[in-house]
DRENDO-1510 file (C-alpha; in Angstrom, 1 decimal, always signed):
<recs>
REC; n; res; u; v; w
REC; 1; MET; -59.7; +23.4; -64.5 .
REC; 2; LYS; -59.8; +19.4; -65.4 .
REC; 3; LYS; -56.1; +20.0; -67.0 .
REC; 4; ILE; -54.4; +21.7; -64.1 .
REC; 5; ALA; -56.3; +18.6; -61.7 .
REC; 6; ILE; -54.3; +16.3; -64.2 .
REC; 7; THR; -50.8; +18.3; -63.2 .
REC; 8; LEU; -51.4; +18.1; -59.9 .
REC; 9; ILE; -52.3; +14.3; -59.7 .
REC; 10; ALA; -49.3; +13.3; -62.0 .
REC; 11; PHE; -47.0; +15.7; -59.6 .
REC; 12; VAL; -48.1; +13.7; -56.3 .
REC; 13; PHE; -47.3; +10.6; -58.0 .
REC; 14; CYS; -43.5; +11.5; -58.8 .
REC; 15; PHE; -42.8; +12.9; -55.8 .
REC; 16; LYS; -44.0; +9.2; -54.2 .
REC; 17; LEU; -41.8; +7.0; -56.4 .
REC; 18; GLN; -38.8; +9.1; -55.4 .
REC; 19; ALA; -39.6; +8.9; -51.5 .
REC; 20; GLN; -39.4; +5.4; -52.0 .
REC; 21; ASP; -36.1; +5.4; -53.6 .
REC; 22; THR; -32.9; +4.6; -50.9 .
REC; 23; VAL; -29.5; +6.1; -51.0 .
REC; 24; LYS; -26.2; +3.0; -50.4 .
REC; 25; ILE; -24.0; +4.8; -47.3 .
REC; 26; LYS; -21.2; +2.9; -46.9 .
REC; 27; THR; -20.7; +1.4; -43.9 .
REC; 28; ALA; -17.2; -0.5; -43.5 .
REC; 29; LEU; -14.8; +0.9; -41.6 .
REC; 30; THR; -11.1; +1.2; -42.4 .
REC; 31; PRO; -8.4; -0.6; -40.3 .
REC; 32; GLU; -7.7; +2.6; -38.7 .
REC; 33; GLN; -10.8; +3.6; -37.2 .
REC; 34; GLU; -11.5; -0.3; -36.4 .
REC; 35; ALA; -8.7; -0.7; -34.2 .
REC; 36; GLU; -9.7; +2.4; -32.8 .
REC; 37; THR; -13.2; +1.2; -31.9 .
REC; 38; ALA; -11.4; -1.9; -29.7 .
REC; 39; TYR; -9.0; +0.3; -28.5 .
REC; 40; ASN; -12.3; +2.3; -26.9 .
REC; 41; LEU; -14.2; -1.0; -26.3 .
REC; 42; ALA; -11.0; -1.9; -24.2 .
REC; 43; LEU; -10.7; +1.9; -22.0 .
REC; 44; GLU; -14.3; +1.0; -21.6 .
REC; 45; MET; -13.3; -2.8; -20.2 .
REC; 46; MET; -11.0; -0.8; -18.1 .
REC; 47; GLY; -13.3; +1.4; -16.3 .
REC; 48; LYS; -15.1; -1.8; -15.2 .
REC; 49; LYS; -12.4; -3.1; -14.0 .
REC; 50; ASP; -12.7; -6.6; -16.0 .
REC; 51; TYR; -9.4; -6.6; -17.2 .
REC; 52; THR; -9.8; -10.0; -19.4 .
REC; 53; ALA; -12.0; -8.4; -21.6 .
REC; 54; ALA; -9.5; -5.6; -21.9 .
REC; 55; ILE; -7.1; -7.5; -22.3 .
REC; 56; ASP; -8.5; -9.1; -25.8 .
REC; 57; HIS; -10.0; -5.8; -26.9 .
REC; 58; PHE; -6.4; -4.3; -27.3 .
REC; 59; THR; -5.2; -7.5; -28.2 .
REC; 60; LYS; -7.6; -7.5; -31.4 .
REC; 61; ALA; -6.7; -3.4; -31.7 .
REC; 62; VAL; -2.8; -4.3; -32.4 .
REC; 63; THR; -3.4; -6.8; -34.4 .
REC; 64; ILE; -5.0; -4.7; -36.5 .
REC; 65; ASN; -2.3; -2.0; -35.6 .
REC; 66; PRO; +1.1; -3.3; -34.9 .
REC; 67; SER; +2.1; +0.7; -34.5 .
REC; 68; PHE; -0.6; +1.3; -32.4 .
REC; 69; GLU; +1.6; +2.6; -29.3 .
REC; 70; LYS; -1.4; +3.5; -26.8 .
REC; 71; ALA; -3.3; +0.6; -27.4 .
REC; 72; PHE; +0.3; -1.5; -26.4 .
REC; 73; LEU; +1.0; +0.4; -23.6 .
REC; 74; ASN; -2.5; +0.4; -22.1 .
REC; 75; ARG; -2.7; -3.4; -22.4 .
REC; 76; GLY; +0.6; -3.7; -20.4 .
REC; 77; PHE; -1.5; -2.1; -17.5 .
REC; 78; ALA; -4.6; -3.9; -18.0 .
REC; 79; LYS; -2.2; -7.4; -17.7 .
REC; 80; TYR; -0.3; -5.2; -15.0 .
REC; 81; GLU; -4.2; -5.4; -13.0 .
REC; 82; ASN; -4.4; -8.7; -14.2 .
REC; 83; LYS; -1.0; -10.1; -11.6 .
REC; 84; ASN; +0.3; -11.0; -15.2 .
REC; 85; ASN; +4.2; -8.9; -14.4 .
REC; 86; ALA; +6.8; -10.4; -17.0 .
REC; 87; GLY; +3.7; -9.8; -19.8 .
REC; 88; ALA; +3.2; -6.2; -18.5 .
REC; 89; ILE; +6.9; -5.7; -19.3 .
REC; 90; GLU; +6.6; -7.1; -22.4 .
REC; 91; ASP; +4.2; -4.9; -24.0 .
REC; 92; PHE; +5.9; -2.2; -21.9 .
REC; 93; ASN; +8.6; -2.5; -24.0 .
REC; 94; LEU; +6.6; -2.9; -26.7 .
REC; 95; ALA; +4.8; +0.8; -27.1 .
REC; 96; ASN; +8.5; +2.0; -25.6 .
REC; 97; ALA; +10.1; +0.5; -28.9 .
REC; 98; LEU; +7.1; +2.8; -31.1 .
REC; 99; LYS; +7.3; +6.0; -28.8 .
REC; 100; SER; +9.7; +6.0; -25.7 .
REC; 101; SER; +6.9; +7.7; -23.0 .
REC; 102; ALA; +7.4; +7.5; -19.3 .
REC; 103; ASP; +4.3; +5.8; -18.7 .
REC; 104; ALA; +5.7; +3.1; -20.3 .
REC; 105; TYR; +9.0; +3.0; -18.2 .
REC; 106; PHE; +6.6; +3.8; -15.0 .
REC; 107; GLY; +4.6; +0.6; -16.0 .
REC; 108; LYS; +7.7; -1.5; -16.1 .
REC; 109; ALA; +9.1; -0.1; -12.3 .
REC; 110; GLU; +6.1; -1.1; -10.7 .
REC; 111; SER; +5.8; -4.2; -12.4 .
REC; 112; PHE; +10.0; -5.1; -11.9 .
REC; 113; TYR; +9.3; -4.0; -8.5 .
REC; 114; ASN; +6.1; -6.7; -8.1 .
REC; 115; LEU; +8.5; -9.6; -9.2 .
REC; 116; GLY; +10.8; -8.1; -6.0 .
REC; 117; LYS; +13.3; -7.2; -9.1 .
REC; 118; LYS; +14.1; -3.8; -7.5 .
REC; 119; ASP; +17.2; -2.8; -10.0 .
REC; 120; SER; +15.4; -3.8; -12.4 .
REC; 121; SER; +12.6; -1.1; -10.6 .
REC; 122; SER; +14.4; +1.5; -9.5 .
REC; 123; GLN; +16.8; +1.8; -13.5 .
REC; 124; ASN; +13.2; +1.9; -14.6 .
REC; 125; LEU; +12.6; +4.8; -12.7 .
REC; 126; ASP; +15.4; +7.0; -13.1 .
REC; 127; LYS; +14.0; +6.7; -17.1 .
REC; 128; THR; +10.7; +8.1; -16.0 .
REC; 129; VAL; +12.1; +11.0; -14.2 .
REC; 130; ALA; +14.4; +11.6; -16.8 .
REC; 131; LEU; +11.6; +12.3; -19.4 .
REC; 132; ASP; +8.6; +13.6; -16.7 .
REC; 133; ASN; +10.8; +15.2; -13.6 .
REC; 134; LYS; +7.4; +16.1; -12.2 .
REC; 135; PHE; +5.8; +12.3; -12.0 .
REC; 136; ALA; +5.0; +12.5; -8.5 .
REC; 137; LYS; +4.7; +8.0; -8.5 .
REC; 138; ALA; +8.3; +7.8; -10.2 .
REC; 139; PHE; +9.3; +9.4; -6.9 .
REC; 140; TYR; +7.2; +8.5; -4.4 .
REC; 141; LEU; +8.3; +4.1; -5.0 .
REC; 142; ARG; +11.8; +5.2; -5.2 .
REC; 143; GLY; +11.2; +6.6; -1.9 .
REC; 144; GLN; +9.3; +3.2; -0.9 .
REC; 145; ILE; +12.3; +1.2; -3.1 .
REC; 146; LYS; +15.6; +3.0; -1.0 .
REC; 147; PHE; +12.8; +3.2; +2.9 .
REC; 148; GLU; +12.9; -0.8; +2.2 .
REC; 149; ALA; +17.0; -0.9; +1.1 .
REC; 150; LYS; +17.7; +1.2; +4.7 .
REC; 151; GLU; +18.5; +4.0; +3.0 .
REC; 152; TYR; +16.1; +6.7; +5.0 .
REC; 153; LYS; +17.9; +9.6; +3.9 .
REC; 154; GLU; +17.7; +9.1; +0.4 .
REC; 155; ALA; +14.3; +8.0; +0.5 .
REC; 156; VAL; +13.5; +11.2; +2.8 .
REC; 157; GLU; +14.6; +13.0; -0.5 .
REC; 158; ASP; +12.9; +11.2; -3.3 .
REC; 159; TYR; +9.7; +11.9; -1.6 .
REC; 160; ASN; +10.7; +15.7; -0.6 .
REC; 161; LYS; +10.5; +15.1; -4.4 .
REC; 162; ALA; +7.1; +13.2; -5.0 .
REC; 163; ILE; +5.6; +15.8; -2.3 .
REC; 164; THR; +6.9; +18.7; -4.8 .
REC; 165; ALA; +4.7; +17.2; -7.4 .
REC; 166; LYS; +2.1; +16.5; -5.7 .
REC; 167; SER; +1.9; +18.7; -2.9 .
REC; 168; ASP; -1.6; +17.4; -1.6 .
REC; 169; TYR; +0.4; +13.4; -2.0 .
REC; 170; ALA; -1.1; +12.2; +1.7 .
REC; 171; TYR; +0.7; +8.8; +1.3 .
REC; 172; ALA; +4.4; +10.6; +0.2 .
REC; 173; TYR; +3.8; +12.5; +3.5 .
REC; 174; ASN; +3.6; +9.5; +5.6 .
REC; 175; ASP; +6.4; +7.5; +4.5 .
REC; 176; ARG; +8.3; +10.3; +4.7 .
REC; 177; GLY; +7.4; +10.7; +8.2 .
REC; 178; SER; +8.2; +7.1; +8.4 .
REC; 179; ALA; +12.3; +7.5; +7.1 .
REC; 180; LYS; +12.9; +10.9; +9.5 .
REC; 181; LYS; +11.7; +8.3; +12.8 .
REC; 182; GLN; +13.7; +6.0; +11.6 .
REC; 183; LEU; +16.0; +8.7; +11.4 .
REC; 184; GLY; +15.5; +10.3; +15.1 .
REC; 185; ASP; +13.6; +13.0; +14.1 .
REC; 186; GLU; +10.3; +12.1; +16.0 .
REC; 187; ALA; +9.0; +16.2; +15.7 .
REC; 188; GLY; +9.4; +15.8; +12.0 .
REC; 189; ALA; +7.9; +12.2; +11.3 .
REC; 190; VAL; +4.7; +13.8; +14.0 .
REC; 191; ALA; +4.6; +17.0; +11.4 .
REC; 192; ASP; +4.8; +14.4; +8.0 .
REC; 193; TYR; +2.2; +12.1; +9.7 .
REC; 194; GLU; -0.4; +15.3; +10.4 .
REC; 195; LYS; +0.1; +16.7; +6.8 .
REC; 196; ALA; -0.8; +13.4; +5.5 .
REC; 197; VAL; -4.0; +13.1; +7.5 .
REC; 198; ALA; -4.8; +16.3; +6.6 .
REC; 199; ASN; -4.6; +15.7; +3.0 .
REC; 200; ASP; -6.7; +12.6; +3.3 .
REC; 201; SER; -9.2; +12.0; +6.5 .
REC; 202; LYS; -9.2; +8.7; +5.8 .
REC; 203; LEU; -5.7; +7.6; +5.8 .
REC; 204; TYR; -6.1; +5.3; +9.6 .
REC; 205; LEU; -2.4; +4.1; +8.6 .
REC; 206; ALA; -1.4; +7.5; +9.5 .
REC; 207; TYR; -3.3; +8.0; +12.4 .
REC; 208; ASN; -1.9; +5.1; +13.8 .
REC; 209; ASN; +1.7; +5.7; +12.7 .
REC; 210; LEU; +1.0; +9.2; +14.5 .
REC; 211; GLY; +0.2; +8.0; +17.2 .
REC; 212; SER; +2.7; +5.5; +17.7 .
REC; 213; ALA; +5.3; +8.7; +17.0 .
REC; 214; LYS; +3.2; +10.5; +19.4 .
REC; 215; ARG; +3.5; +8.0; +22.3 .
REC; 216; ASN; +7.6; +8.2; +20.9 .
REC; 217; LYS; +7.7; +11.6; +22.5 .
REC; 218; GLY; +5.6; +10.7; +25.8 .
REC; 219; ASP; +2.2; +11.9; +24.5 .
REC; 220; ASN; +0.4; +9.4; +25.2 .
REC; 221; ALA; -3.4; +10.9; +25.6 .
REC; 222; GLY; -2.1; +12.3; +21.6 .
REC; 223; ALA; -1.3; +8.7; +20.8 .
REC; 224; ILE; -4.0; +7.3; +22.5 .
REC; 225; ASP; -6.4; +9.9; +19.6 .
REC; 226; ALA; -4.7; +9.3; +17.3 .
REC; 227; TYR; -5.7; +5.6; +17.7 .
REC; 228; ASN; -9.2; +6.1; +18.1 .
REC; 229; LYS; -9.1; +7.5; +14.7 .
REC; 230; ALA; -7.8; +4.5; +12.8 .
REC; 231; ILE; -9.5; +2.4; +14.6 .
REC; 232; ALA; -12.9; +4.2; +14.1 .
REC; 233; LEU; -11.8; +4.0; +10.5 .
REC; 234; LYS; -10.3; +0.3; +10.3 .
REC; 235; ALA; -12.7; -0.9; +13.0 .
REC; 236; ASP; -10.6; -4.3; +12.2 .
REC; 237; TYR; -7.4; -2.5; +12.6 .
REC; 238; TYR; -5.4; -5.3; +14.5 .
REC; 239; MET; -2.1; -3.3; +15.0 .
REC; 240; ALA; -3.7; +0.4; +16.4 .
REC; 241; LEU; -5.5; -1.8; +19.1 .
REC; 242; ASN; -2.2; -2.9; +19.9 .
REC; 243; ASN; -0.8; -0.1; +20.4 .
REC; 244; ARG; -3.6; +1.6; +22.4 .
REC; 245; GLY; -3.2; -0.8; +24.7 .
REC; 246; ALA; +0.5; +0.1; +24.5 .
REC; 247; ALA; -0.3; +4.2; +25.2 .
REC; 248; LYS; -3.0; +2.8; +27.8 .
REC; 249; LEU; +0.0; +0.5; +29.3 .
REC; 250; ASN; +2.1; +3.1; +29.8 .
REC; 251; THR; -1.1; +6.0; +31.4 .
REC; 252; GLY; -1.2; +3.0; +33.9 .
REC; 253; ASP; -5.2; +2.0; +32.5 .
REC; 254; ILE; -4.4; -2.2; +33.1 .
REC; 255; PRO; -7.7; -2.9; +32.3 .
REC; 256; GLY; -8.1; -0.8; +29.9 .
REC; 257; ALA; -4.5; -1.9; +27.7 .
REC; 258; ILE; -5.7; -5.7; +28.4 .
REC; 259; GLY; -8.8; -5.4; +26.3 .
REC; 260; ASP; -7.1; -3.6; +23.3 .
REC; 261; PHE; -4.7; -6.4; +23.6 .
REC; 262; ASN; -7.0; -8.8; +23.1 .
REC; 263; ALA; -9.7; -6.9; +21.4 .
REC; 264; ALA; -6.4; -7.3; +18.6 .
REC; 265; LEU; -5.8; -11.5; +19.2 .
REC; 266; LYS; -9.7; -11.5; +18.4 .
REC; 267; ILE; -8.4; -10.6; +15.3 .
REC; 268; LYS; -5.1; -12.2; +14.7 .
REC; 269; ALA; -4.9; -15.1; +16.9 .
REC; 270; ASP; -1.2; -15.7; +16.5 .
REC; 271; TYR; +0.0; -11.6; +17.2 .
REC; 272; VAL; +3.6; -12.2; +19.3 .
REC; 273; LEU; +3.6; -8.2; +20.0 .
REC; 274; ALA; +0.2; -8.1; +21.8 .
REC; 275; MET; +1.4; -11.5; +23.1 .
REC; 276; ASN; +4.8; -9.6; +24.3 .
REC; 277; ASN; +2.3; -6.8; +25.4 .
REC; 278; MET; +0.0; -8.6; +27.9 .
REC; 279; ALA; +2.3; -9.6; +29.5 .
REC; 280; SER; +4.2; -6.6; +30.0 .
REC; 281; ALA; +0.1; -5.4; +31.5 .
REC; 282; TYR; +0.5; -8.8; +33.4 .
REC; 283; ILE; +3.9; -7.7; +35.2 .
REC; 284; LYS; +2.3; -4.4; +35.8 .
REC; 285; LYS; -0.5; -6.1; +37.6 .
REC; 286; GLN; +1.7; -8.4; +39.4 .
REC; 287; ASP; +0.1; -11.6; +38.4 .
REC; 288; PHE; +3.6; -13.4; +36.8 .
REC; 289; LYS; +2.1; -17.1; +36.1 .
REC; 290; SER; -0.5; -15.3; +34.1 .
REC; 291; ALA; +2.7; -13.0; +32.3 .
REC; 292; GLU; +4.6; -16.7; +32.1 .
REC; 293; ASP; +1.9; -17.9; +30.5 .
REC; 294; TRP; +1.1; -15.4; +27.6 .
REC; 295; CYS; +5.0; -15.7; +27.4 .
REC; 296; THR; +5.4; -18.7; +26.6 .
REC; 297; LYS; +2.6; -18.8; +24.2 .
REC; 298; ALA; +4.4; -16.3; +22.2 .
REC; 299; LEU; +7.3; -18.5; +21.9 .
REC; 300; PHE; +5.3; -21.6; +20.7 .
REC; 301; ILE; +4.4; -19.4; +17.7 .
REC; 302; ASP; +8.2; -17.2; +17.5 .
REC; 303; GLU; +10.7; -19.4; +19.3 .
REC; 304; ASN; +13.2; -16.3; +18.0 .
REC; 305; ALA; +10.9; -13.2; +19.1 .
REC; 306; ALA; +13.8; -11.6; +22.0 .
REC; 307; ALA; +11.5; -9.5; +23.5 .
REC; 308; VAL; +9.2; -12.1; +25.2 .
REC; 309; TYR; +12.4; -14.0; +26.5 .
REC; 310; ILE; +12.9; -10.8; +28.5 .
REC; 311; ASN; +9.3; -10.5; +30.0 .
REC; 312; ARG; +9.8; -14.2; +30.9 .
REC; 313; GLY; +12.8; -13.7; +32.3 .
REC; 314; ILE; +11.7; -11.1; +34.7 .
REC; 315; ALA; +7.9; -12.9; +35.1 .
REC; 316; ARG; +10.5; -16.1; +35.9 .
REC; 317; GLN; +12.5; -13.7; +38.5 .
REC; 318; MET; +9.3; -13.3; +40.2 .
REC; 319; LEU; +7.9; -16.7; +40.0 .
REC; 320; LYS; +11.9; -17.6; +42.1 .
REC; 321; ASN; +11.8; -19.8; +39.2 .
REC; 322; GLU; +15.5; -18.7; +38.4 .
REC; 323; ALA; +16.9; -20.8; +36.5 .
REC; 324; GLY; +14.5; -20.5; +34.3 .
REC; 325; ALA; +15.3; -16.9; +34.2 .
REC; 326; CYS; +18.6; -16.6; +33.7 .
REC; 327; ALA; +18.0; -19.3; +30.6 .
REC; 328; ASP; +15.6; -17.2; +28.9 .
REC; 329; TRP; +17.3; -13.6; +29.4 .
REC; 330; LYS; +20.6; -15.3; +28.3 .
REC; 331; GLU; +18.5; -17.0; +25.0 .
REC; 332; ALA; +17.6; -13.2; +24.5 .
REC; 333; ALA; +21.4; -11.4; +24.7 .
REC; 334; LYS; +21.8; -14.5; +22.2 .
REC; 335; LEU; +19.4; -13.6; +19.4 .
REC; 336; GLY; +21.0; -9.9; +19.7 .
REC; 337; MET; +19.0; -7.9; +23.1 .
REC; 338; ALA; +21.8; -6.4; +24.7 .
REC; 339; VAL; +19.6; -5.8; +27.9 .
REC; 340; GLY; +19.2; -10.0; +27.8 .
REC; 341; LYS; +22.8; -9.7; +28.8 .
REC; 342; ASN; +22.7; -6.7; +31.7 .
REC; 343; TYR; +19.6; -8.5; +33.4 .
REC; 344; SER; +21.5; -11.7; +33.6 .
REC; 345; SER; +25.2; -10.0; +34.2 .
REC; 346; GLY; +25.5; -10.7; +38.4 .
REC; 347; LEU; +22.3; -13.0; +39.0 .
REC; 348; CYS; +23.5; -15.8; +36.4 .
REC; 349; ASP; +27.3; -15.7; +36.6 .
</recs>
């Protein structure tokens, strides 16, 4: 028994010595792992919208691994978000040199668009959709460029492609509606604006556009309802306030119209369109002096506002200021408003 006890004690003693040993584990990262770690940190910073920090981490990643295509690509997007469009283009080029991608071409397109280089933007959008014919945002931006160039039919075609690629693309429906409106398709515009808000019930600008399309069709009640929804979503939406005032004026609600024009001007004091609409309201109210005053205020801000000269001419004629009325209508005609010539002919010649 004594011998056994000694053996057990010895066993325990040996076990304790083994437990105190340490195993050395290799912790050094490979260059590829270091680059990946920096890249992941950069993505985390992108998620937090700390683009400067993201750029620093992406730079570390590509310094360690110069063939890290995704790091160049995403550093380009970080620079784009940081308003460094030229730097973004450089990174998208570096990414494309390693591996051509639709994302890199689209990034270049957006950056060129921000720099006002729409031809270069369009060229890169063509390359984007050549690589990915379901790239909805690329078709949308190309449509926007065509819309801005007043190529409305071609814009509609690109918006169609954007919607085919992304059936719930609310912005594409909205802008297609605006292109259709320019083409004289008011019914098509209304339908597209309605699809836009059906897909995004918070898209206040689409409600405003829907209201204007309905007002152009003579549906002032429907227009007011749409403007109400736009204003409910964006209380300081001075354009919708002004437009709702115009719809109210069409229904004969002069006090309501004046209230809306005042609300719009309270938000944007130099809003010439609201001032001119205010003048229209006072003309309907037969307060011609107030109408003249509002027009004069508007022309002080924009002396080339042709429609304002028409209204001031009307107000001045009613105030028995024939010379002033004729001068205003002739100025409107000189600025390109044919109605100015119509008003002045006979009375002023």
